[in-house]
C-alpha positions as CSV (number, residue, x, y, z in Angstrom):
1,M,2.6,-66.5,38.9
2,P,0.3,-66.9,41.9
3,G,-3.0,-68.4,41.3
4,E,-4.9,-65.9,43.4
5,G,-7.2,-63.7,41.3
6,L,-6.5,-65.5,38.1
7,D,-10.2,-66.2,37.6
8,S,-10.6,-62.5,36.8
9,Y,-8.0,-62.6,34.0
10,V,-9.2,-61.8,30.5
11,T,-8.3,-63.8,27.4
12,V,-6.8,-61.3,24.9
13,Y,-5.3,-63.7,22.3
14,N,-5.6,-67.3,21.2
15,A,-2.1,-68.6,20.3
16,H,-1.6,-71.6,18.0
17,G,0.4,-74.0,20.1
18,R,2.8,-73.8,23.1
19,L,5.7,-72.0,21.4
20,D,3.5,-69.4,19.8
21,A,2.0,-68.8,23.2
22,E,5.4,-68.4,24.8
23,T,6.4,-65.9,22.0
24,I,3.3,-63.8,22.6
25,K,3.9,-64.0,26.4
26,A,7.5,-62.7,25.9
27,F,6.2,-59.9,23.7
28,L,3.6,-58.7,26.2
29,E,5.8,-59.1,29.2
30,A,8.5,-57.0,27.5
31,Q,5.9,-54.2,27.6
32,D,5.4,-54.8,31.4
33,I,2.1,-56.6,30.9
34,P,2.1,-59.8,33.1
35,V,0.7,-62.8,31.2
36,Y,-1.0,-66.0,32.4
37,I,-1.1,-68.9,29.9
38,D,-4.1,-71.1,30.1
39,Q,-2.5,-74.1,31.8
40,D,-5.4,-76.5,31.1
41,T,-5.0,-76.0,27.4
42,L,-1.2,-75.9,27.6
43,G,-1.1,-79.3,29.3
44,L,-3.0,-80.9,26.5
45,I,-0.5,-79.9,23.9
46,Y,2.7,-79.7,25.9
47,G,4.5,-82.4,23.9
48,F,4.0,-80.6,20.6
49,T,6.0,-77.6,19.2
50,V,4.8,-76.4,15.9
51,G,1.7,-76.2,13.7
52,D,-2.0,-75.4,14.3
53,I,-2.4,-78.0,17.1
54,G,-4.8,-76.2,19.4
55,L,-5.4,-72.8,20.9
56,V,-3.7,-71.6,24.0
57,G,-5.3,-68.7,25.8
58,I,-3.2,-65.7,26.6
59,R,-4.7,-64.0,29.6
60,V,-4.0,-60.7,31.3
61,A,-5.4,-58.8,34.3
62,P,-8.4,-56.7,33.4
63,E,-6.6,-53.4,33.8
64,H,-4.1,-54.5,31.2
65,A,-6.6,-56.0,28.7
66,D,-7.2,-52.9,26.5
67,R,-3.4,-52.1,26.2
68,A,-2.6,-55.8,25.4
69,K,-5.3,-55.9,22.7
70,E,-4.0,-52.7,21.1
71,L,-0.4,-54.1,21.0
72,L,-1.5,-57.4,19.6
73,A,-3.7,-55.9,17.0
74,A,-0.9,-53.6,15.9
75,M,1.4,-56.6,15.8
76,E,-0.9,-58.6,13.6
77,Q,-1.1,-55.7,11.2
78,G,2.7,-55.4,11.0
79,G,2.7,-52.2,13.0
80,F,6.2,-52.8,14.4
81,S,8.1,-53.6,11.2
82,D,9.5,-50.1,10.9
83,E,9.6,-48.9,14.5
84,I,10.7,-49.8,18.0
85,L,8.0,-50.7,20.5
86,T,9.3,-50.0,24.0
87,E,8.0,-48.5,27.2
88,D,9.8,-45.3,26.1
89,E,7.3,-43.6,23.9
90,N,9.9,-41.4,22.3
91,A,12.3,-44.3,21.3
92,A,10.9,-44.6,17.8
93,S,11.4,-40.9,17.0
94,Q,14.9,-40.5,18.5
95,S,17.6,-40.1,16.0
96,H,20.4,-42.7,16.2
97,I,24.1,-41.6,16.3
98,E,25.6,-42.1,12.9
99,P,29.0,-43.9,12.7
100,A,30.8,-40.7,11.4
101,D,29.6,-38.9,14.5
102,A,30.7,-41.5,17.0
103,E,33.9,-41.3,19.0
104,D,36.2,-44.3,19.0
105,D,36.3,-44.2,22.8
106,D,32.5,-44.4,22.9
107,L,32.5,-47.5,20.7
108,K,35.1,-49.2,22.9
109,V,32.8,-49.2,25.9
110,R,29.9,-50.8,24.1
111,K,28.4,-53.9,25.8
112,R,28.6,-57.2,24.1
113,V,25.6,-59.5,23.6
114,L,25.5,-63.0,22.1
115,F,22.3,-64.4,20.8
116,L,22.2,-68.1,20.8
117,C,19.8,-70.6,19.2
118,A,20.2,-74.1,17.8
119,G,20.9,-73.6,14.1
120,N,21.9,-69.9,14.0
121,S,19.9,-69.6,10.7
122,A,16.9,-67.4,11.6
123,R,16.0,-66.2,15.1
124,S,19.5,-65.4,16.4
125,Q,20.4,-63.8,13.0
126,I,17.3,-61.6,13.2
127,A,18.2,-60.6,16.8
128,E,21.8,-59.8,15.9
129,A,20.7,-57.6,13.0
130,I,18.1,-55.7,15.1
131,V,20.5,-54.9,17.9
132,N,23.4,-53.9,15.7
133,N,21.0,-51.5,13.8
134,D,18.9,-50.1,16.6
135,C,21.3,-50.1,19.5
136,W,24.7,-50.1,17.8
137,D,26.0,-47.1,19.8
138,G,25.5,-49.0,23.1
139,W,25.8,-52.6,22.2
140,V,27.6,-54.8,19.7
141,A,25.7,-58.0,18.9
142,F,26.9,-61.5,17.8
143,S,25.0,-64.7,17.1
144,A,25.8,-68.4,17.1
145,G,24.3,-71.9,17.2
146,T,24.6,-74.9,19.4
147,E,24.1,-77.0,16.3
148,A,24.8,-74.4,13.5
149,T,23.4,-75.3,10.1
150,G,26.0,-73.3,8.2
151,T,23.4,-71.3,6.3
152,V,21.2,-68.3,7.0
153,N,17.6,-68.8,6.1
154,P,16.8,-66.7,3.0
155,I,13.4,-65.5,4.3
156,A,15.2,-64.3,7.5
157,R,17.5,-62.3,5.2
158,Q,14.5,-61.0,3.3
159,V,12.6,-59.6,6.4
160,I,15.9,-58.1,7.7
161,E,16.4,-56.3,4.4
162,E,12.7,-55.2,4.3
163,A,13.3,-53.4,7.6
164,G,16.1,-51.4,6.0
165,I,18.8,-53.2,8.0
166,Y,22.1,-54.2,6.5
167,H,23.3,-57.5,7.8
168,Q,26.1,-59.8,6.6
169,G,25.5,-62.6,9.0
170,R,26.7,-66.2,8.7
171,S,25.7,-69.3,10.6
172,K,28.5,-70.4,12.9
173,P,29.0,-72.7,15.9
174,V,29.1,-71.3,19.4
175,E,32.6,-72.8,19.8
176,E,34.0,-69.9,17.6
177,F,33.4,-67.7,20.6
178,A,35.3,-69.9,23.1
179,G,37.4,-67.7,25.4
180,Q,35.4,-64.6,24.7
181,E,33.4,-62.8,27.3
182,F,29.9,-61.2,26.9
183,D,28.0,-58.8,29.1
184,L,24.8,-60.7,28.2
185,V,23.9,-64.0,26.6
186,V,20.4,-64.3,25.3
187,T,19.0,-67.8,24.3
188,V,16.2,-67.4,21.8
189,C,15.0,-71.0,21.6
190,D,14.4,-73.7,24.2
191,K,17.0,-76.1,22.8
192,A,19.8,-73.5,23.0
193,K,18.7,-72.7,26.6
194,E,19.1,-76.4,27.6
195,S,22.5,-76.8,25.9
196,C,24.1,-73.4,26.5
197,P,27.8,-74.1,27.3
198,L,28.7,-73.4,30.9
199,W,31.6,-71.2,29.8
200,L,29.1,-68.7,28.3
201,K,27.3,-68.4,31.7
202,K,29.9,-66.3,33.4
203,G,28.0,-63.1,32.7
204,E,24.3,-62.5,32.7
205,T,22.1,-64.9,30.8
206,V,18.5,-64.4,29.7
207,H,16.1,-66.7,27.9
208,L,13.6,-65.2,25.5
209,G,12.0,-68.1,23.7
210,F,10.5,-67.4,20.2
211,E,8.7,-69.9,17.9
212,D,10.9,-71.1,15.0
213,P,9.5,-69.4,11.9
214,A,11.4,-71.9,9.7
215,A,9.4,-74.7,11.2
216,F,6.2,-73.3,9.7
217,E,4.7,-75.3,6.8
218,G,2.7,-73.4,4.3
219,S,2.8,-71.3,1.1
220,E,5.7,-69.0,0.5
221,E,3.5,-66.0,1.3
222,E,2.4,-67.6,4.5
223,K,6.0,-68.4,5.5
224,L,7.0,-64.8,4.8
225,S,4.1,-63.6,7.0
226,V,5.3,-65.8,9.9
227,F,8.9,-64.5,9.6
228,R,7.6,-60.9,9.6
229,K,5.6,-61.6,12.7
230,T,8.7,-63.1,14.4
231,F,10.8,-60.1,13.4
232,S,8.3,-57.7,14.9
233,L,8.0,-59.7,18.1
234,M,11.7,-59.9,18.5
235,R,12.2,-56.2,17.9
236,A,9.6,-55.4,20.4
237,S,10.8,-57.8,23.1
238,I,14.6,-57.7,23.0
239,L,15.2,-54.0,23.2
240,P,13.6,-53.5,26.5
241,V,15.6,-56.3,27.9
242,L,18.9,-54.7,26.7
243,R,17.9,-51.5,28.5
244,K,17.7,-53.4,31.7
245,Y,21.3,-54.4,31.4
246,A,22.7,-51.2,29.9
247,G,23.6,-49.6,33.2
């Protein structure tokens, strides 16, 4: 982002660490709000990834400040757990096509998206579940890991179920998809972005980095809160991206 005029930018959120800042940035930019991360603070903590290691300022242009604050306040209150936040204000109220009403030919033309992270235990599982629930008539989602753990995080399963989504995911290595083609590959962690196999890059690739909720250390209640926040951010950020590649 050009430096011109950044002095006028307004701090609307103080993120805890670099990855939290990148997650909030992805969330706001998915709502067409350009974000500037306080580079001075970012530089001091660049080598760290998790924990309460310092505040990173999330700054936006003055004309976007009120909207950004509203979105972030709703996010903190769990306002996106049961609805889709997109630029289409009617999206949350639109009825989805039920499987019984869908034509087989319609399902055959669905686009394929693969969500890739390191362990395929939390973030990519959440993304897969969200898309297959919210966009199933236009997309079919899969997930995999560059270093799959072989297990799905139980708290990830819990927040998916809390949203009323049925998901029978399993943690699996990306090699299971060798030879398959995808319309879109979305990496949801920095490690997966760096090690994404070249054979997966034949189609469109997008990086949406989200902080790993499983890396958070705290009480069970605090961990659940972090997972819920990640779920809300992913739901709000991923769906607008899929719309861009739906044509």
